[in-house]
C-alpha positions in Angstrom: 106.0 117.9 99.1 109.2 117.0 99.9 111.6 119.0 101.1 110.6 122.2 102.6 106.9 122.3 101.7 106.7 125.9 102.7 109.0 127.3 100.2 108.1 124.5 97.0 104.2 125.4 98.1 105.0 128.8 97.0 106.6 128.3 94.1 104.1 125.8 92.8 101.2 128.0 93.6 102.3 131.1 91.4 101.1 133.4 93.9 103.9 135.5 93.2 106.1 134.9 90.2 103.3 134.2 87.8 99.4 135.4 87.9 96.5 133.7 86.3 93.2 134.1 84.7 90.0 134.5 87.6 87.3 132.0 86.5 83.6 133.1 87.3 82.1 130.4 88.7 78.7 129.4 87.1 75.7 130.2 88.8 72.6 131.3 87.6 73.6 131.5 84.0 74.2 127.9 84.4 71.1 125.7 85.1 71.9 122.2 87.1 71.3 119.5 86.1 68.1 117.6 85.4 67.1 115.8 88.8 67.5 112.0 88.2 64.2 109.7 87.5 63.4 106.2 87.2 64.4 105.8 83.9 68.0 106.9 84.3 70.3 105.7 81.0 72.9 105.3 83.7 74.2 105.6 87.7 77.4 107.5 88.2 79.0 107.8 91.6 81.2 111.0 91.8 83.8 110.7 94.9 86.3 114.3 95.2 88.2 116.2 97.1 91.0 115.7 99.3 91.4 114.5 102.5 91.8 118.0 104.3 91.2 121.8 102.8 95.1 122.1 102.3 94.9 119.4 99.9 91.5 120.1 98.4 92.6 122.3 95.5 90.1 124.3 93.4 91.2 122.2 90.1 89.5 118.6 91.9 86.7 121.0 92.6 86.7 122.0 88.7 87.0 118.0 87.6 83.4 117.3 89.6 81.8 120.0 88.0 83.5 119.3 84.6 81.9 115.8 84.5 78.6 116.8 86.2 78.3 118.7 83.4 78.9 116.3 80.8 76.2 113.3 82.1 72.6 112.9 80.1 69.9 114.9 81.9 68.9 111.4 83.3 71.9 110.5 84.9 71.0 109.2 88.4 74.5 110.4 89.9 75.7 111.1 93.7 78.6 113.3 94.3 80.3 112.6 97.2 82.2 116.0 98.1 85.0 116.6 100.5 83.0 116.8 104.1 79.9 116.8 102.6 78.9 120.3 103.3 77.9 123.3 101.1 79.0 125.9 103.7 81.8 124.9 104.5 85.5 127.2 103.6 87.0 123.6 101.9 88.3 124.5 98.4 91.7 125.9 98.0 93.0 128.1 95.9 95.2 131.2 95.2 94.3 134.5 94.1 95.3 135.5 91.2 95.7 139.2 92.4 99.3 139.7 92.3 101.2 140.8 95.6 103.7 143.0 96.4 107.3 142.3 96.3 107.7 143.0 100.1 104.4 141.0 101.1 106.3 138.1 98.6 109.6 138.1 100.3 107.8 138.5 104.3 105.7 135.1 102.8 109.1 133.5 102.2 110.2 134.6 105.9 107.5 134.4 108.2 105.8 131.3 107.1 102.7 131.3 109.6 101.8 127.7 109.4 102.3 127.5 105.5 99.6 129.7 105.1 100.1 132.7 102.2 98.6 136.0 102.3 97.7 134.3 98.3 96.1 131.7 100.6 92.0 131.3 100.3 89.4 128.9 101.1 85.4 128.8 100.5 82.9 126.6 99.8 82.6 124.2 97.2 80.6 125.5 94.3 79.4 122.5 92.0 76.3 121.8 89.5 74.4 119.9 91.9 75.2 118.5 95.7 77.4 117.4 97.2 75.1 115.0 98.2 77.7 113.8 101.4 81.1 113.9 102.6 83.6 111.9 100.7 84.1 109.0 103.3 84.1 105.1 103.3 80.4 105.2 105.2 78.8 106.8 102.6 80.9 105.2 99.8 79.5 102.1 101.7 75.5 103.7 101.1 75.6 104.8 97.6 76.7 100.5 96.9 74.2 99.2 99.6 71.7 101.5 97.5 72.7 100.6 93.7 72.9 96.8 95.5 69.1 97.4 96.2 68.6 99.3 93.1 70.0 96.2 90.5 68.5 93.5 92.8 64.6 94.8 92.2 65.4 95.4 88.3 65.8 93.6 85.5 67.2 96.3 83.5 70.9 96.4 84.3 71.5 100.4 84.0 75.4 100.6 83.4 77.7 102.2 86.7 80.3 105.0 86.1 82.8 105.5 88.9 84.7 108.4 89.3 87.4 109.4 91.5 89.2 113.0 91.6 91.7 113.8 94.4 94.7 112.5 96.1 96.0 108.6 96.1 98.4 106.7 98.8 100.8 103.8 97.5 100.9 100.9 99.5 104.5 100.8 99.7 106.8 98.7 98.6 104.7 96.4 96.5 101.4 99.0 95.4 99.4 95.6 95.5 96.7 97.8 97.9 97.0 101.1 96.9 94.5 104.2 98.4 92.0 106.5 97.8 92.2 109.3 100.2 89.0 110.1 101.5 87.9 112.9 104.0 89.5 113.0 107.3 88.9 111.5 110.0 88.6 108.3 108.8 89.6 105.0 106.8 90.5 105.6 103.6 89.5 103.4 100.3 91.7 100.8 99.1 91.8 98.7 96.7 90.8 95.7 98.5 87.8 97.2 100.0 86.6 98.8 96.5 86.5 95.3 95.3 84.3 94.2 98.3 82.0 96.8 97.4 81.8 96.0 93.8 80.4 92.1 94.7 77.2 93.9 95.7 77.1 94.8 91.6 75.8 92.4 89.8 77.8 90.8 87.4 75.7 92.0 84.2 75.8 95.7 85.2 78.5 96.9 82.9 80.8 98.8 85.1 83.5 102.1 84.4 85.9 102.7 86.8 88.0 106.5 86.1 90.3 107.2 88.5 92.7 110.3 88.4 94.4 110.8 91.3 98.1 109.5 92.1 98.8 105.8 92.1 95.9 105.2 90.9 96.7 102.5 88.4 96.9 100.0 91.2 93.1 99.9 91.2 93.1 98.0 87.2 93.6 94.7 89.9 89.1 95.1 90.8 89.7 92.5 87.5 90.6 90.1 90.1 88.7 88.5 93.1 89.5 91.0 96.2 91.1 93.0 93.7 94.2 90.3 94.2 95.7 89.4 91.0 96.4 86.5 92.9 93.0 85.8 92.8 90.9 84.3 89.7 90.4 86.4 87.0 86.2 88.0 87.7 83.8 86.7 84.7 82.0 90.5 85.1 81.6 93.3 82.7 83.7 95.9 84.6 86.6 98.5 82.8 88.8 101.0 83.8 90.7 103.9 83.3 93.7 105.5 85.2 96.2 108.7 85.5 99.5 106.9 86.9 100.7 103.6 86.9 100.9 102.3 90.3 104.2 103.4 91.4 103.8 106.9 90.0 101.9 110.5 90.4 99.5 112.1 88.3 98.9 115.9 87.4 96.0 117.7 88.1 95.3 119.4 91.6 96.2 122.5 91.7 95.2 125.7 93.4 95.3 128.1 90.5 92.6 129.0 88.9 92.4 129.7 85.5 90.8 126.1 84.5 91.9 127.2 80.8 95.5 125.8 82.0 94.5 122.6 83.1 96.2 119.7 82.0 95.5 116.2 83.1 93.8 112.9 82.2 90.2 114.0 83.9 90.1 117.0 81.1 91.6 114.8 77.8 89.5 111.9 78.5 86.3 113.8 79.1 86.8 116.2 75.9 88.0 113.1 73.5 84.9 110.9 74.5 82.5 114.2 75.0 83.1 116.5 72.3 83.4 119.5 74.9 87.0 120.2 77.0 86.2 122.0 80.4 85.2 125.3 79.1 82.5 124.3 76.5 85.1 124.1 73.4 84.2 121.4 71.0 86.7 118.8 70.4 87.3 116.7 67.8 89.9 114.3 66.2 89.2 111.4 69.0 87.2 109.1 66.5 90.2 107.2 65.1 88.3 104.4 63.4 85.5 106.7 61.9 82.6 104.7 63.0 80.6 107.8 64.0 81.1 108.0 68.0 84.2 107.9 70.4 84.6 104.8 72.5 86.3 105.3 75.7 89.6 102.9 74.4 89.8 105.8 71.5 89.7 109.0 74.8 92.0 106.7 76.7 94.2 106.9 73.1 93.8 110.4 72.8 94.8 111.2 76.2 98.3 109.3 75.7 98.8 111.8 72.4 97.6 114.8 73.9 98.1 115.2 77.7 100.8 117.2 78.4 102.0 116.7 82.1 103.7 113.4 83.9 100.4 111.8 83.7 101.8 107.5 82.8 97.8 106.3 81.8 96.4 102.9 82.2 93.7 100.6 81.7 92.4 97.6 82.4 93.3 95.5 79.4 96.8 96.4 79.8 96.8 94.9 83.2 95.1 91.5 81.5 97.9 91.0 79.2 100.9 91.7 81.4 99.1 89.2 83.6 97.7 86.7 81.1 100.9 86.9 78.3 104.1 86.3 79.0 107.1 88.0 76.6 110.5 88.9 77.5 112.0 92.8 77.1 114.0 91.3 74.4 111.0 89.9 72.6 109.1 93.1 73.0 111.3 96.0 71.9 112.5 94.0 69.6 110.0 94.3 67.6 109.7 96.6 64.0 108.0 99.4 63.6 106.1 98.6 61.0 105.0 95.2 62.8 103.5 97.5 65.5 101.8 99.4 63.3 99.9 96.6 61.2 99.1 95.0 64.5 97.5 97.9 66.5 94.3 99.0 66.6 93.4 102.3 65.1 94.0 104.4 68.0 96.8 102.1 69.2 98.4 103.3 65.5 97.4 106.8 65.8 98.8 107.1 69.9 102.4 105.5 68.6 102.7 108.0 65.3 102.0 110.4 67.1 103.9 109.9 70.5 106.8 108.8 68.3 107.0 111.6 66.8 106.8 114.4 70.0 109.5 111.7 70.8 111.8 112.4 67.8 112.2 108.1 66.7 113.0 106.9 63.6 113.7 103.6 62.0 112.2 100.4 62.4 114.0 100.3 65.9 111.8 102.6 67.6 110.7 100.1 70.5 113.8 99.4 71.6 115.3 102.9 71.4 112.2 104.6 73.9 112.8 101.3 76.4 116.6 102.7 76.3 115.3 105.7 76.5 113.6 104.8 79.6 116.2 103.0 81.3 118.4 106.3 81.3 117.4 108.7 84.4 120.6 110.5 84.9 119.4 113.2 83.4 116.6 113.8 86.0 118.7 112.1 88.5 121.4 114.9 88.2 118.7 117.8 88.2 117.2 116.5 91.5 120.3 116.2 93.3 120.9 120.3 92.1 117.2 121.4 92.9 118.0 119.3 96.6 121.5 121.1 97.2 119.9 125.1 95.9 116.8 124.0 98.2 119.2 123.5 101.2 120.9 126.3 100.1 117.8 128.9 100.3 116.3 127.2 103.5 119.9 128.0 105.3 119.4 131.9 103.6 116.2 131.6 104.8 117.2 130.9 108.5 119.7 133.7 108.2 117.6 136.9 107.0 114.9 135.6 108.6 117.2 136.5 112.1 117.9 139.7 110.6 114.7 140.6 109.9 113.7 140.0 113.3 116.6 141.8 114.6 115.1 144.7 112.7 111.8 144.3 113.7 110.9 142.7 117.8 107.6 143.4 118.1 107.1 140.5 115.3 107.8 138.3 118.3 104.6 139.6 120.0 100.9 139.2 119.4 97.8 141.4 118.6 97.5 145.3 117.5 101.5 145.5 118.2 102.4 142.5 116.1 100.0 143.8 113.1 101.5 147.1 112.9 105.0 145.4 112.6 104.0 143.1 109.9 103.0 146.1 108.0 106.3 148.0 108.8 108.2 144.8 107.7 106.4 144.4 104.6 107.3 148.0 103.9 110.8 148.0 105.0 111.2 145.0 102.5 109.4 146.8 99.5 111.9 149.2 100.2 115.0 147.1 100.3 114.1 144.4 98.0 116.8 145.8 95.6 119.5 145.5 98.5 121.2 142.5 99.8 120.5 139.9 101.4 117.1 140.6 99.7 118.5 140.9 96.6 120.5 137.8 97.0 117.5 136.1 98.4 115.2 136.4 95.3 118.2 135.4 93.0 118.2 132.1 95.3 114.3 131.9 95.1 114.8 132.3 91.2 117.4 129.7 90.4 115.3 127.1 92.5 112.4 127.8 90.6 114.4 127.3 87.4 115.6 123.8 88.4 112.4 122.9 89.4 111.1 124.0 85.4 113.5 121.8 84.3 112.9 118.6 86.2 109.4 119.2 85.5 110.3 119.0 82.2 112.9 116.1 82.3 109.6 114.5 84.3 107.1 115.1 81.2 109.6 113.8 78.5 109.8 110.7 80.8 106.0 110.2 81.2 106.0 109.9 77.0 108.4 107.7 77.0 107.0 105.6 79.1 103.7 106.1 77.6 105.0 104.6 74.3 107.2 102.2 75.9 103.6 100.8 77.1 101.6 101.0 74.2 104.5 99.0 72.3 104.1 96.7 74.7 100.5 95.9 74.8 100.4 95.6 71.3 102.6 93.1 71.2 101.2 91.2 74.0 97.6 91.4 72.6 99.0 90.0 69.0 100.9 87.2 70.8 97.5 86.2 72.6 95.4 86.6 69.5 97.9 84.5 67.7 97.9 81.8 70.0 96.0 78.4 71.4 94.0 79.7 74.2 90.3 80.3 72.8 89.3 80.6 76.5 92.1 83.9 77.2 91.1 85.2 73.9 87.4 85.3 74.5 88.0 86.9 77.7 90.4 89.7 76.4 88.1 90.4 73.4 84.9 90.5 75.7 87.5 93.4 78.0 88.7 94.7 74.5 84.7 95.4 73.3 83.9 96.9 76.9 86.6 99.3 77.1 85.1 101.0 73.3 81.6 101.4 74.6 81.2 105.5 73.9 79.6 105.7 77.9 78.5 109.2 77.5 76.9 111.0 74.5 78.3 114.3 72.8 77.7 116.9 75.3 75.5 120.1 74.6 77.3 123.2 73.8 78.3 125.4 77.2 80.4 127.9 77.9 82.9 128.5 81.3 83.1 132.3 81.7 86.3 133.3 82.3 87.8 136.7 84.0 89.4 138.7 81.5 91.8 140.0 84.1 95.4 139.0 85.3 94.9 136.5 81.9 98.8 136.1 82.4 99.5 132.2 81.4 101.2 129.7 84.1 104.6 128.4 83.1 104.7 124.7 81.9 106.5 123.3 85.6 103.0 125.5 87.3 100.6 123.5 85.5 101.9 120.1 85.5 103.1 119.7 88.9 102.0 116.5 90.6 98.7 116.9 92.5 100.3 117.3 95.6 99.9 113.8 97.2 103.1 113.6 100.0 104.8 111.4 97.6 108.1 111.4 95.9 107.8 110.0 92.1 108.8 106.9 91.2 110.7 107.9 87.7 110.6 104.0 86.7 107.8 101.4 87.0 109.3 97.8 86.8 107.4 95.3 84.5 106.2 97.8 81.6 
């Protein structure tokens, strides 16, 4: 996190100001997935978890459990999660129980190794597994097994690769971004995954879904070695990603209420299978009315409904931008009626829905949205105000900590004396919370939180603008390609589009996640839409829409 990490961590966790419902994790009431058999309909690799417990938020675990639940019973699934040990306390979550005002002030002032009273760690609760750690060696072992399986069988069983966790950018080019694996050990970058995929025969349908920050960089797996400078690969591979190569993604909160999770995984898989992560039915994604939901339709459904900072990318987007050249003037001067006429049913639905969300009107909507994306003055102003407020709060915390330590000098010590002093300090802060300087400190924190909420809302609007602009460009580039004379390129593109339209997963059976009935206050939008916690700042604009 940028700035004073320990203050922002508390603000974003909602440990004091925001309360949410607790999740009763499925145990005996939810049977595990059926064991794999030799007649599997789908080979699956799920990789989840942050690089360490502090970044292994409970939402990542929830994503793994949700996708596990949606798989067909005869899927052959390998789950690599965190350190691979189901008994280790590797899941970081925020206790939803309220804490006293005195405890909250103490947490702010005496941030003991960035650990707060609401921070908790527990073992993972998955439907099955984990089968190993989220480490490169385990991923290599999986691909070795798949290589052996595919070379000894004539049946090209489809392969699904799903990654949920954190990502890091390859600055300044973003050409070889990384998925952050469990430490110690190396991360998984684009080029390494490209080399691993070489073990999979080209005829095997491969679907890659990655929801970490900067995940769009992995769309370059379309090319040899994951390098766009090398030839386009003649293989059956498609990918869907939560964010542009230059941007962060949403979805890694430590809050436990799954009803408040809003991210790419939630909407993409809900549209694809007809069940959201709580088991509720989801409809409306069959835009071409053929009785099934393709991945392309689930992607457009996500563009419409995901309220977060996500800027989703699919492999056909990257294909078009690599092979079809068009200036911004040519793309964004396209009249609205032509965009709708050239778009697929799913794209048309997304164009119309996002246009309404952004309150765009008239034939020049693409140009209007493009101009809005270029203007980031409002966000820059808010970021500047936040930085100033953060700096002021940091100084206030230093001064107020000195006051607290002067009144309770045994807080400098250790053992029982320090614990007694801590209890007395918390009681004293609670009694004086409405007096200066503690009242002033709480008001400064509230100002900072309000500014953060404003910043997050502006970033979410900006994400919708980017989605709209990118979709407009994809529609125009596809029309230009199909109206041209390069039949080889057309054939490649249509093959990719057909692969992206596969259903992949069958409709999910009914299931229920049981939420606790206590403390079910909804999280505020800025809290549930936070970036995933990758230690990077958000890059507002991405060059080359």
